[in-house]
N, C-alpha and C positions, 0 to 999 in steps of 0.2 A: 282562234281561227283554225279551221280544220281544212287541210288540203285534200281534194278528191280529183285527182287528174288536173284538168285545167280549171276546175271549179274551186273557188275559195269561199268558204261559208263562215260568217261570223256567228259564234254561238256563245251565249251567256246564260248562266242559271237565272231564273226569274228572281227578282229581289225578295219577294215574299218567301220563296223556298229557301233562299240563303239565310234569312233571318230565323226561320224555323229551325234550321240546322244548328245554328249557334245557340238558340234558346234551349234546345234539347240537351246540348253538351253542358251548358251552364247549369241547367236544372239538375242534371245528373251529379255534377260536382257538389252542389248545395245539398242534395239528398244524402250523399255519402258523408259529408261533413257533419250534418245534423245527426245522422245515425251514429257516427262515432262519438259525438258529444253525449248523446243520450244513453248510449250503452257502455262505452268505454270510460267515461269520466263521471260516473254517478257519485255524488257526495255522500259518503257513508262513514266519515271519520268522526268518532265521538269526541275527539279533542279539538275539532275545528268548530269555532262558534258559528260559522256560516252553514254548517250542515244541519239537516233536520233532526238527526239523532245525537246532537251535541249534548254532552253531560259534563258539567263543570262544578258539581256540588261535592265539596270534599267530605260532607257528612253522609253521602249516599254510597254504600258499598258497591253499587253497580257502576259508578263512575270511575274512569281511569285515574283521576287524581284523588281518589278516596284517601282520607287521612285517618288511620285508626286511632290516632291520639287526639282527635279534634275535641273530645269532651273531657279530656283529662286536665284537672287543675294543676297549675304549676306547683312544684315542691318548693314553696317560698314562705318564709316567716314574716313577710311584709304585713303591716297592720295599719289601721286608721286610728287617729286620735279624734274623739268627738267631745266637744264641750256640751254640757247639759245644764240648762237653767230653767227654772219654772217659778211661777207665782200664781196661786189659785188655779185657774183653769188655763193659764197661758204658759206655754213651754217653748223652748228653743233647743234644737239639736243641730249643731254646726260642726261639720267635719273640717278640721283646721289643717293648714299647710305651713304653719309656723310653730316655733317651739316655746315662745314666751306667752304664757296664758294667765288671764285674770280669773277665769272660772275655776272653782275648786271641785266641782262634780265632773268627773271625766270618765269616758268610756273608751276602752281599748278593744278594738275589733279586728280579729284576724281576717285578712282579705280573702283567704282561700280555705274556708271551712269545708270539711267533708267527713262523712261517717268513716270511722276507722282511723282517723288521724288523731294524734295526741298533741295538745297545745299546753305548754308550760310557761307561765309568766314569772319573772323575777323582778320584784319592785322592792328595793332596799333589802331587808332581811326576810321579806315575805315571799311565799311561793304559792301560785294558784294554777289549777289545771282546768281550763275552760277556753272555748274559742272566743268568747266575749267577756270582758272584765269591766265591772263598774267599781270605781273607787272614789272615796271622799278624801280630799286633800286639805281639809280645813285646818288641820293641826300640823301640816307639813311646813318645813322651812321655806322661806321666800328668797328670791334672787340668787339661788344656787342651783346648779344642774342636778336633776334627779333622773338617773338612768332607768329606762323601762326596757326589759329584755323579753323577747318571745322566742321560744325554742319549739320548732315543729318537727315531729317525728312521724314517719309513715313507712309503709312497705316500699322498698325500692321498685322502680318501674324502668328497667334498663332499656326496653324497646322504645319508650317514649322520652325518657330522661336519662340517657346513658352517662351523663356527667354527675348525676346525683346519687348519693348513697341512701337517700330517704330521710335526710335530716338537714335542717337549715336553722340558722340563728340570726336574729336581727336585734340591735339595740338602738333606741332613740332616746335622747335626753330632752326633758322639759324643764322650763324655768317658770316658777310661779311668781307672780308679781301682784302688788296691791295697787299699782298704777293703772289708770284707766284712760283710754283714748277719748272717753266722753267727759272727762273731768275738766270743768271750767272754773274751779274754785280759785285758782291762782292766776289764770289768764282766760279771757273770754274766747269762745269758739265762734267763728263766723263761717257759714257755708254760703258760697255764692254760686248761683246757678239759674235754672229756668223751670217753669211750671208746665206740666202736662204735655211735654214734648214740643212746646213752642219756644224755640231758642230766642225769640224776640220778647218773650214775657219773662224778663229777668227779675230776680229778687235775691236778697241776702237774709238768711235766717241767722239770728243772733242769740247765743246763749251766754249769759253772764251772771255774775253774783255781786251783790253789794254788801259790804260788811259795815255793820253799825256798832259803834263803841258801846260795850256792855250789853248788847242785844244780839239775838241770833241773826245770822246772815240770811239774806233773802235771794232766791234765784229768780231769774227772769228769762222768758222765752218769747222772742219777737218774730212776727211775720208768718206764723203758720197760717193765719189769716192776715192778709196784707194790712200793715199798720196797727195790728193788735198785739197786746202783750199779756201773757199769762204768767202766773207765779208758781205753778206746779204742773209738771208734765205727767205725773202719775206713773212712775216706772213700774213695769210689771215683770220684766225679765231682762237680764243683762249678761252678755258674754263679752269676749274680747273685742268683737267687731259688730255685734248686733245689740240693739236696744229696743225693746218693745215698750210702748207707752200708751196710756189711756187717760185722757183728760175729758172724756165725753160726758162725765157726770156733772160738769159745770157748763153754764151757758157762756162763760167767758170765751171769746174768740171762736165761737161755734164748736167748742169741745173737740179739739183735734185728738185723733186716735190712730195709731199705726206703728210703723217700724222704721228705725234708722239703721241702715246697713252700710258699713264702711267697706271699701274695696269690694264692691259688688261683683266684679268679674274675677276675683281671686287671682289677681296678677301681682299682688304685693304693694299696690298703690293705696295706702291707707288714707290718703288725702282726698281720694275720690269718694263721693257719698251718693247714696240713693235713698230717698225717703218716700215710702208709700203710706199714705194716710187718708183720712176722710174727715169731713166737716159736716155739722148739722146743716140741713137745708132749711133755712128760715122761712122759705115760701110754703113749706109743707106744714100742716097743722100738727101740733103736739109732739114735736121732736121725734118723728117716726121715719124720716128719710135722711140718708147721709149722701154726701157728694164725694166721689172718689177723687183723690188728688195725687199727683206725682211730682216730686222735686228731684232733679238731677244736677249735681254740681261738684264743687271742690271746696275743701277747707282752705281758707285764706291764711 
């Protein structure tokens, strides 16, 4: 209200004009905020995964976290032990994680071979210089530890391996045995499980031997084909935990052929078994088609 002498006049801004005034003020505030965000807070940090120029590859010299030692092999004499078995054109190479071995043909393989490194093996009184060593232990003693030592020598690399002088030594012992986890001459072996991934399709595979007085013993293998018995599995290659077999040359029980693998997950559970094999498809003419089979179970 405005006083003009004896006159009193009521005066108010029009509502539309008032709203326009506040809109201008609000818009100005938003403009300055957006301008600040776009100009003052631009994301250009290469260590921030949310920024467009992020670089986190330790093998890339342009990245902040580049590791100049990323491609350097450890100065370590660690090595693998590999069982080797073969028969005709069938072969097995199995890297083992245990020290009691049935196989006599063994490969010792340095884990970190590199040009310029020197590898020296010591086995008994013998010495060998190579990254991978193949040895035949057929005449070696059984049931006693046999130490296998590898010495690795290389140029020191203080920037990447400050605690190493360029030399490392590792010794592992193996024990050779004539005992086999597949041997059922003195006690039958029963594997109970299921077929082809169907836990409701259960079956028990039975391996056993019958001794006849004055006559050779006879082996029996039951249920590779349900309810059917064969007397020869046709071994092709055998290691401590793997057995390759081939009875496809006979029509008995549709000629099973395949592989038995103990402890298939390499956890140390040798009672667990996985058998991948195949049978002749009798519906196909001339024994030309085989049906794949899978047995998974445990030794009873």
